[in-house]
C-alpha positions in Angstrom: 70.6 56.8 102.6 67.4 54.8 102.9 67.7 51.0 102.8 65.9 48.8 100.3 63.4 47.8 102.9 62.7 51.5 103.7 62.1 52.2 100.0 59.9 49.1 99.7 57.8 50.4 102.7 57.5 53.8 101.0 56.2 52.2 97.7 54.0 49.8 99.7 52.3 52.9 101.1 51.1 53.8 97.6 48.8 50.7 97.6 45.2 51.5 98.3 45.6 55.1 97.1 44.1 56.5 94.0 46.4 55.0 91.3 45.6 58.0 89.0 47.9 60.1 91.2 50.8 57.9 89.9 54.2 58.8 91.3 53.8 62.6 90.8 51.1 63.2 93.3 49.0 65.0 90.7 45.8 63.5 89.3 46.3 61.9 85.9 43.2 61.5 83.8 42.2 58.3 82.0 42.7 60.2 78.7 46.3 60.9 79.7 46.9 57.3 80.6 45.4 56.2 77.3 47.6 58.7 75.3 50.7 57.6 77.1 49.7 53.9 76.7 49.3 54.4 72.9 52.6 56.2 72.7 54.4 53.4 74.6 52.8 50.8 72.4 54.0 52.7 69.3 57.6 53.1 70.7 57.7 49.4 71.7 56.4 48.5 68.2 53.6 46.3 69.6 51.5 44.8 66.9 49.8 42.0 68.8 52.3 39.2 68.6 54.9 40.4 71.2 55.7 39.3 74.7 56.4 42.5 76.7 57.7 43.3 80.1 56.9 46.4 82.2 59.5 46.9 84.9 58.3 49.1 87.8 54.6 48.7 86.9 53.3 49.9 90.3 49.5 49.3 90.4 49.4 48.6 86.7 47.5 51.7 85.5 49.8 52.4 82.6 50.6 48.8 81.9 46.9 48.1 81.4 46.7 50.8 78.7 49.3 49.3 76.3 49.0 45.6 77.2 46.1 44.9 74.8 48.4 45.6 71.9 50.7 42.7 72.8 50.2 38.9 72.9 51.2 38.8 76.6 52.5 41.3 79.1 54.2 40.8 82.5 54.3 43.7 84.9 56.8 43.6 87.7 57.3 45.7 90.8 59.2 45.2 94.0 56.2 46.2 96.1 54.1 43.1 96.8 51.2 45.4 97.8 51.3 47.2 94.5 51.5 44.0 92.6 48.5 42.6 94.5 46.6 45.8 93.6 47.6 45.5 90.0 46.4 41.9 89.9 43.1 42.8 91.3 42.5 45.8 89.0 44.0 44.6 85.7 45.2 41.0 85.8 43.9 38.6 83.2 44.7 36.1 80.5 47.2 38.3 78.6 48.3 40.6 81.5 50.0 39.2 84.6 51.9 40.8 87.5 54.8 39.5 89.5 56.9 40.7 92.4 60.5 41.2 91.2 63.3 43.6 91.6 64.6 45.4 88.5 68.2 44.5 89.4 67.4 40.8 89.6 64.6 39.9 87.1 63.6 36.3 87.3 63.4 35.8 83.5 65.8 34.2 81.1 67.5 36.4 78.5 65.3 36.7 75.4 62.1 36.1 77.2 60.6 39.3 76.0 60.4 41.1 72.7 59.9 44.6 74.3 60.6 46.1 77.7 59.3 49.3 79.2 60.6 50.9 82.4 58.6 54.1 82.8 59.0 56.5 85.7 61.5 54.2 87.5 64.9 55.6 86.9 64.2 58.8 88.9 63.4 56.5 91.9 66.6 54.5 91.7 
């Protein structure tokens, strides 16, 4: 069984690659990201006033699609390299990225109105 650091190294290796390949290795079009982002915003019931969290945001491609529909969004990933890439590509006033592990999130209970955790469970 790989250690946590081995997994981190694996996900760190995604940084610098085409983020449209996501975790599947197959190209995902901007239109697909937009459709999935709109679906997530609907499921999360975002209407512009919420503070939302994206756990396992990777390079932020999907997060950046639904974030404009919330008041503020925080994306977290345990790969510092992916978080740096997400910050460079998508960070801004209403969208920020932090390094954090899903099992030990550094936020108080009730900090967010909505939480997404897309394409993470199959990697745990």
